[in-house]
LOROKOL-632383 format. One line per field, with one value per residue (C-alpha): x, y, z; residue number from 1. Coordinates in steps of 0.1 Angstrom, whole numbers, padded with zeros to 4 digits, m for minus. Layout:
REM residues N
X = [X	...]
Y = [Y	...]
Z = [Z	...]
pos = [NUM	...]
//
This chain:
REM residues 580
X = [m0277	m0248	m0238	m0226	m0192	m0197	m0161	m0163	m0196	m0182	m0149	m0169	m0190	m0160	m0140	m0171	m0174	m0137	m0136	m0166	m0149	m0116	m0135	m0152	m0120	m0101	m0128	m0127	m0089	m0091	m0118	m0096	m0065	m0086	m0100	m0065	m0050	m0079	m0072	m0035	m0042	m0066	m0039	m0014	m0038	m0043	m0005	m0001	m0027	m0010	0022	0008	m0021	m0002	0015	m0018	m0036	m0010	m0012	m0050	m0047	m0023	m0044	m0015	m0035	m0006	0014	m0017	m0018	0019	0012	m0017	0007	0032	0004	m0010	0025	0024	0014	m0011	m0030	m0052	m0070	m0068	m0095	m0088	m0117	m0116	m0137	m0167	m0167	m0153	m0131	m0096	m0077	m0091	m0068	m0071	m0100	m0123	m0158	m0187	m0188	m0222	m0206	m0189	m0222	m0231	m0199	m0207	m0172	m0148	m0121	m0136	m0133	m0150	m0172	m0164	m0182	m0176	m0144	m0131	m0128	m0106	m0100	m0113	m0101	m0106	m0077	m0072	m0046	m0034	m0028	m0022	m0032	m0065	m0074	m0093	m0108	m0096	m0110	m0106	m0086	m0097	m0073	m0086	m0075	m0092	m0098	m0071	m0044	m0056	m0056	m0021	m0009	m0028	m0016	0013	m0009	m0037	m0014	0001	m0034	m0047	m0015	m0016	m0053	m0045	m0015	m0034	m0064	m0043	m0024	m0055	m0072	m0044	m0043	m0081	m0081	m0053	m0068	m0103	m0089	m0068	m0092	m0126	m0126	m0100	m0115	m0150	m0139	m0121	m0151	m0175	m0154	m0152	m0189	m0196	m0176	m0202	m0212	m0238	m0221	m0187	m0193	m0158	m0143	m0168	m0155	m0142	m0105	m0096	m0059	m0062	m0069	m0072	m0102	m0124	m0160	m0148	m0135	m0169	m0186	m0162	m0168	m0206	m0206	m0184	m0206	m0236	m0218	m0211	m0248	m0258	m0235	m0249	m0284	m0275	m0261	m0292	m0314	m0296	m0299	m0336	m0342	m0324	m0345	m0377	m0369	m0361	m0394	m0414	m0397	m0405	m0441	m0446	m0433	m0456	m0486	m0478	m0475	m0507	m0526	m0513	m0524	m0558	m0563	m0553	m0575	m0604	m0601	m0599	m0629	m0648	m0641	m0651	m0684	m0692	m0684	m0705	m0734	m0732	m0731	m0756	m0781	m0755	m0744	m0779	m0778	m0746	m0754	m0758	m0724	m0707	m0724	m0708	m0674	m0678	m0689	m0659	m0636	m0651	m0646	m0609	m0605	m0622	m0599	m0570	m0582	m0587	m0553	m0537	m0554	m0541	m0507	m0508	m0520	m0492	m0467	m0481	m0478	m0442	m0434	m0450	m0431	m0399	m0404	m0412	m0382	m0357	m0361	m0347	m0313	m0328	m0351	m0327	m0320	m0358	m0357	m0329	m0351	m0378	m0360	m0352	m0387	m0402	m0380	m0391	m0428	m0425	m0416	m0449	m0467	m0451	m0461	m0497	m0497	m0483	m0509	m0537	m0524	m0523	m0559	m0569	m0552	m0568	m0602	m0597	m0589	m0620	m0641	m0628	m0634	m0668	m0676	m0664	m0684	m0652	m0650	m0642	m0644	m0606	m0601	m0626	m0609	m0575	m0589	m0603	m0570	m0551	m0575	m0572	m0534	m0534	m0557	m0534	m0503	m0520	m0531	m0496	m0479	m0503	m0499	m0461	m0464	m0488	m0464	m0435	m0456	m0469	m0433	m0421	m0451	m0444	m0407	m0417	m0442	m0417	m0388	m0408	m0425	m0413	m0443	m0436	m0452	m0449	m0431	m0412	m0375	m0364	m0390	m0389	m0351	m0354	m0379	m0354	m0326	m0349	m0358	m0323	m0309	m0329	m0310	m0274	m0275	m0243	m0224	m0229	m0235	m0239	m0259	m0253	m0281	m0288	m0316	m0336	m0372	m0402	m0382	m0408	m0401	m0419	m0401	m0397	m0393	m0383	m0352	m0340	m0348	m0328	m0298	m0296	m0302	m0275	m0250	m0256	m0254	m0221	m0206	m0216	m0205	m0172	m0163	m0170	m0158	m0139	m0150	m0174	m0186	m0188	m0201	m0222	m0227	m0256	m0261	m0288	m0293	m0309	m0287	m0309	m0329	m0308	m0303	m0268	m0263	m0231	m0228	m0196	m0184	m0153	m0146	m0115	m0117	m0106	m0073	m0071	m0079	m0110	m0122	m0119	m0139	m0165	m0194	m0183	m0210	m0201	m0170	m0168	m0141	m0159	m0168	m0187	m0190	m0222	m0209	m0226	m0210	m0244	m0255	m0232	m0239	m0276	m0268	m0248	m0276	m0303	m0284	m0271	m0300	m0331	m0326	m0303	m0278	m0241	m0222	m0185	m0168	m0135	m0115	m0081	m0072	m0080	m0099	m0134	m0154	m0174	m0200	m0209	m0243	m0261	m0296	m0320	m0352	m0387	m0392	m0428	m0447	m0472	m0508	m0523]
Y = [1459	1469	1444	1452	1439	1413	1416	1454	1453	1427	1447	1478	1462	1446	1479	1498	1475	1476	1515	1517	1493	1513	1546	1530	1514	1547	1566	1541	1544	1582	1581	1557	1580	1610	1594	1579	1614	1629	1603	1611	1649	1642	1622	1650	1675	1652	1649	1687	1692	1667	1687	1722	1714	1717	1750	1766	1754	1769	1802	1803	1795	1824	1847	1852	1856	1871	1839	1819	1839	1831	1794	1799	1816	1788	1762	1781	1781	1743	1734	1708	1733	1759	1773	1776	1785	1787	1794	1798	1779	1801	1794	1829	1828	1839	1833	1825	1823	1810	1791	1777	1763	1778	1775	1758	1727	1722	1719	1687	1669	1642	1637	1662	1652	1645	1651	1681	1671	1685	1717	1737	1717	1725	1699	1694	1681	1695	1687	1703	1721	1712	1725	1704	1723	1708	1673	1686	1690	1721	1728	1761	1760	1741	1742	1734	1728	1729	1718	1719	1700	1720	1705	1670	1678	1692	1660	1638	1655	1630	1600	1612	1617	1582	1566	1584	1577	1540	1537	1555	1532	1500	1511	1519	1486	1466	1485	1475	1439	1434	1449	1426	1395	1402	1408	1376	1352	1364	1389	1372	1336	1350	1367	1335	1314	1338	1339	1301	1296	1321	1298	1270	1252	1225	1208	1208	1198	1185	1218	1237	1221	1246	1244	1270	1278	1279	1243	1248	1233	1264	1272	1279	1244	1231	1253	1239	1203	1208	1225	1198	1171	1189	1187	1150	1144	1164	1143	1111	1124	1132	1096	1081	1103	1092	1055	1059	1075	1046	1021	1040	1039	1002	0995	1015	0995	0962	0974	0983	0949	0931	0952	0943	0906	0907	0923	0896	0868	0884	0887	0851	0838	0859	0845	0810	0815	0829	0798	0776	0794	0791	0754	0749	0767	0744	0713	0723	0696	0669	0680	0682	0646	0651	0685	0675	0658	0687	0712	0694	0694	0730	0739	0720	0738	0772	0764	0756	0787	0807	0793	0800	0836	0841	0826	0847	0878	0869	0864	0897	0914	0899	0908	0944	0944	0932	0959	0986	0973	0974	1010	1021	1002	1014	1050	1039	1024	1006	0986	0984	0947	0940	0955	0931	0902	0910	0897	0864	0860	0869	0842	0817	0827	0825	0787	0776	0801	0787	0752	0764	0781	0749	0727	0751	0752	0714	0713	0737	0716	0684	0701	0712	0676	0663	0690	0680	0642	0651	0671	0643	0618	0599	0604	0571	0562	0558	0593	0607	0588	0601	0636	0634	0620	0648	0673	0657	0657	0693	0704	0687	0704	0738	0734	0724	0751	0778	0766	0768	0804	0813	0800	0820	0852	0848	0843	0873	0894	0885	0895	0926	0936	0929	0946	0977	0979	0983	0965	0942	0908	0872	0847	0814	0821	0789	0788	0826	0826	0796	0816	0845	0822	0807	0841	0855	0823	0830	0862	0848	0820	0833	0819	0784	0791	0764	0775	0757	0768	0756	0769	0753	0741	0760	0791	0819	0856	0889	0917	0937	0909	0934	0943	0906	0904	0935	0923	0888	0901	0927	0903	0878	0905	0918	0883	0877	0911	0914	0881	0858	0883	0864	0830	0805	0791	0798	0786	0807	0794	0807	0796	0809	0798	0811	0823	0832	0863	0870	0856	0847	0847	0836	0845	0834	0830	0815	0845	0867	0882	0917	0933	0953	0986	0972	0956	0989	1008	0979	0998	1033	1050	1052	1031	1004	0983	0984	1020	1022	0984	0979	0989	1019	1017	1019	0983	0974	1007	0999	0965	0982	1007	0980	0958	0984	1010	0993	0960	0973	0946	0944	0931	0921	0913	0893	0885	0879	0881	0848	0834	0848	0871	0863	0883	0875	0891	0893	0907	0909	0892	0886	0849	0837	0805	0800	0796	0761]
Z = [1345	1367	1394	1429	1440	1467	1479	1480	1499	1524	1528	1534	1561	1578	1578	1590	1620	1627	1625	1648	1673	1670	1678	1708	1721	1716	1734	1763	1764	1765	1792	1812	1809	1819	1851	1859	1856	1877	1904	1904	1907	1937	1953	1948	1963	1993	1997	1995	2021	2044	2040	2047	2070	2103	2094	2082	2114	2136	2117	2121	2158	2162	2139	2116	2084	2065	2070	2059	2027	2021	2025	2000	1975	1978	1971	1941	1926	1923	1886	1897	1920	1903	1934	1972	1998	2035	2061	2098	2124	2117	2080	2071	2040	2051	2018	1984	1953	1918	1903	1930	1931	1951	1989	1988	1975	2008	2025	2005	2018	2043	2057	2072	2046	2012	1975	1960	1931	1897	1887	1855	1850	1886	1914	1944	1979	2012	2048	2082	2101	2138	2162	2192	2224	2258	2244	2231	2194	2185	2150	2137	2101	2069	2037	2001	1972	1936	1902	1868	1836	1818	1840	1831	1794	1795	1811	1786	1754	1748	1757	1735	1706	1710	1713	1682	1662	1672	1661	1628	1620	1629	1609	1578	1581	1585	1556	1533	1547	1543	1508	1496	1514	1499	1465	1466	1484	1472	1443	1421	1425	1419	1387	1376	1384	1366	1335	1333	1339	1311	1287	1292	1260	1259	1230	1247	1283	1289	1278	1300	1332	1359	1368	1394	1399	1436	1446	1483	1500	1501	1493	1457	1455	1467	1440	1414	1424	1425	1390	1375	1391	1375	1341	1347	1355	1324	1302	1317	1310	1274	1270	1286	1264	1232	1243	1250	1216	1199	1219	1211	1174	1175	1195	1169	1141	1157	1164	1128	1117	1142	1130	1094	1103	1123	1094	1071	1094	1099	1062	1056	1084	1072	1037	1050	1072	1042	1022	1050	1054	1017	1018	1049	1033	1002	1023	1048	1039	1042	1077	1093	1103	1122	1135	1172	1172	1154	1178	1207	1190	1181	1216	1230	1205	1215	1251	1244	1223	1250	1276	1253	1248	1286	1293	1266	1280	1315	1301	1282	1313	1332	1306	1306	1344	1341	1315	1338	1367	1347	1336	1372	1387	1361	1375	1409	1416	1446	1422	1393	1399	1396	1361	1352	1362	1336	1305	1322	1336	1302	1286	1312	1307	1269	1270	1284	1263	1232	1242	1247	1213	1196	1213	1203	1167	1167	1179	1151	1124	1137	1138	1102	1092	1110	1093	1059	1066	1078	1047	1025	1045	1052	1090	1108	1145	1146	1133	1158	1187	1176	1174	1209	1222	1206	1221	1256	1253	1241	1269	1294	1279	1278	1314	1326	1306	1319	1355	1350	1336	1364	1390	1375	1373	1408	1421	1402	1413	1450	1446	1428	1454	1483	1466	1458	1492	1527	1542	1571	1568	1579	1557	1558	1551	1532	1504	1501	1495	1471	1450	1450	1438	1411	1399	1399	1382	1350	1342	1348	1323	1306	1335	1350	1386	1413	1443	1476	1499	1534	1558	1586	1578	1592	1600	1601	1607	1606	1587	1555	1529	1503	1522	1522	1485	1477	1498	1483	1447	1450	1465	1437	1410	1425	1426	1389	1377	1396	1412	1382	1356	1329	1344	1327	1360	1397	1431	1455	1490	1511	1547	1570	1606	1638	1666	1696	1685	1653	1619	1609	1571	1554	1517	1499	1463	1448	1425	1420	1455	1466	1478	1510	1492	1474	1506	1525	1498	1492	1507	1495	1475	1437	1441	1414	1399	1365	1357	1324	1322	1341	1375	1392	1427	1444	1449	1478	1495	1493	1509	1537	1544	1544	1568	1592	1591	1578	1597	1625	1618	1608	1578	1578	1545	1542	1511	1496	1459	1442	1472	1466	1488	1520	1539	1576	1582	1616	1616	1646	1637	1651	1650	1650	1652	1623	1633	1627]
pos = [1	2	3	4	5	6	7	8	9	10	11	12	13	14	15	16	17	18	19	20	21	22	23	24	25	26	27	28	29	30	31	32	33	34	35	36	37	38	39	40	41	42	43	44	45	46	47	48	49	50	51	52	53	54	55	56	57	58	59	60	61	62	63	64	65	66	67	68	69	70	71	72	73	74	75	76	77	78	79	80	81	82	83	84	85	86	87	88	89	90	91	92	93	94	95	96	97	98	99	100	101	102	103	104	105	106	107	108	109	110	111	112	113	114	115	116	117	118	119	120	121	122	123	124	125	126	127	128	129	130	131	132	133	134	135	136	137	138	139	140	141	142	143	144	145	146	147	148	149	150	151	152	153	154	155	156	157	158	159	160	161	162	163	164	165	166	167	168	169	170	171	172	173	174	175	176	177	178	179	180	181	182	183	184	185	186	187	188	189	190	191	192	193	194	195	196	197	198	199	200	201	202	203	204	205	206	207	208	209	210	211	212	213	214	215	216	217	218	219	220	221	222	223	224	225	226	227	228	229	230	231	232	233	234	235	236	237	238	239	240	241	242	243	244	245	246	247	248	249	250	251	252	253	254	255	256	257	258	259	260	261	262	263	264	265	266	267	268	269	270	271	272	273	274	275	276	277	278	279	280	281	282	283	284	285	286	287	288	289	290	291	292	293	294	295	296	297	298	299	300	301	302	303	304	305	306	307	308	309	310	311	312	313	314	315	316	317	318	319	320	321	322	323	324	325	326	327	328	329	330	331	332	333	334	335	336	337	338	339	340	341	342	343	344	345	346	347	348	349	350	351	352	353	354	355	356	357	358	359	360	361	362	363	364	365	366	367	368	369	370	371	372	373	374	375	376	377	378	379	380	381	382	383	384	385	386	387	388	389	390	391	392	393	394	395	396	397	398	399	400	401	402	403	404	405	406	407	408	409	410	411	412	413	414	415	416	417	418	419	420	421	422	423	424	425	426	427	428	429	430	431	432	433	434	435	436	437	438	439	440	441	442	443	444	445	446	447	448	449	450	451	452	453	454	455	456	457	458	459	460	461	462	463	464	465	466	467	468	469	470	471	472	473	474	475	476	477	478	479	480	481	482	483	484	485	486	487	488	489	490	491	492	493	494	495	496	497	498	499	500	501	502	503	504	505	506	507	508	509	510	511	512	513	514	515	516	517	518	519	520	521	522	523	524	525	526	527	528	529	530	531	532	533	534	535	536	537	538	539	540	541	542	543	544	545	546	547	548	549	550	551	552	553	554	555	556	557	558	559	560	561	562	563	564	565	566	567	568	569	570	571	572	573	574	575	576	577	578	579	580]
//
């Protein structure tokens, strides 16, 4: 399909408008020259009348019409005069020479001396003739001098030629200039841009980048930058897709391994349970006497197992919730830090779960031993007391471990809800910040970090808790990733105090610090000192936007190389008094 040339169409429209304007301007100039020349001719007619009016008036007074005719012949010989008409005081035409208009036109004149309107290309000037005798002025007639359009055109020939030649030269010059400019600034870059885009290859994104020869800041440079950024995003997407595929294959492999292990355990437990049932059936008569006691023990065991199953289901539900939360948060840079908390929280939750499983396994083993002793009729009171003691200790350990896991999950869920939501709520600042520090601490165990935190007691505020969580999490992550890079330990100082109707927060670390250039670009979007090594250049920009826009506050960083980094943050806050 044939394509239309954008530069040619645009050039055609521009030149069409220019030519139209040139024609209009030229027409206006010609009209102006015409009316100027007409005014000059009328002024000449007025001057000629002033010169001959006295002589013609005297000749009319003396009835010397032959002399009037001589004066008329003299006037008609002047190039600017094409006609003469002289009338006496009764309106009778005495002399009429050359091209003149009709006498009826004189009747429409309102003044004695006035211009004669143009008719059939003829116009002129009319004035009365008066003769003064003995101090009295007597009207003896009138005189009319005429000229025509031909006289004006003869005078305008040179001016018209110059105007038309000037318009033609300017039009030709601008046509060449526009053609060259459009070819150089639009058509040539468009052709180069089109040819480079046609060379796009999905398997060679770096070679498909656009490099225009003209690097001036034009719209083509913007198109080039946008296209190259699109290629960068496509390359990042391909890398993320490859990594996701690898993670997916690894997860499937681990799932297959866990399924095989689970099937093996189910088969082993099923076989063991079958043997126990056969043995119980064979010794049924011997156990009838102790049925009531065993029923109580079995009931207690089932209750423990039921509690364990319920706790396990709750934990599995919580882990599932954590995994869902992680998947949702990984899609947004604002919630990326929450996704990083999941592995640490999962590790912390696994410890009490492992203790609970160990305690449950111990109860199972002791129960099996009691069943064997009971079956052999060798159960003693000491064994039974020991069994009950083990069960009590195991129940206590399970309860403590599950409470610990529940507290960890509740803390994480609160942070997850706050960080993923913009809901405004009431909360006490000190314990809330401590829960954030405890949560963040679990995922930075590779570095020994000492937290020095100070905050007044019973400091309640109403605000978006998630914004405070995001700010503190990003500040700590930035300190660990950039400030403590290459260090085995570090110190983070966090101070919060109330100043009238505002919160004053000081966050400082003893890391590597920043130079003047790094400090200037600290909050610049996509600026990072560790590209490709975990730094995205978004976290501190998010902190800046949350403090200045979301919370209407201000943040001032200060740092020197080797002296750490400090943030002074002032945020307007709504302080509240908790209800009793």
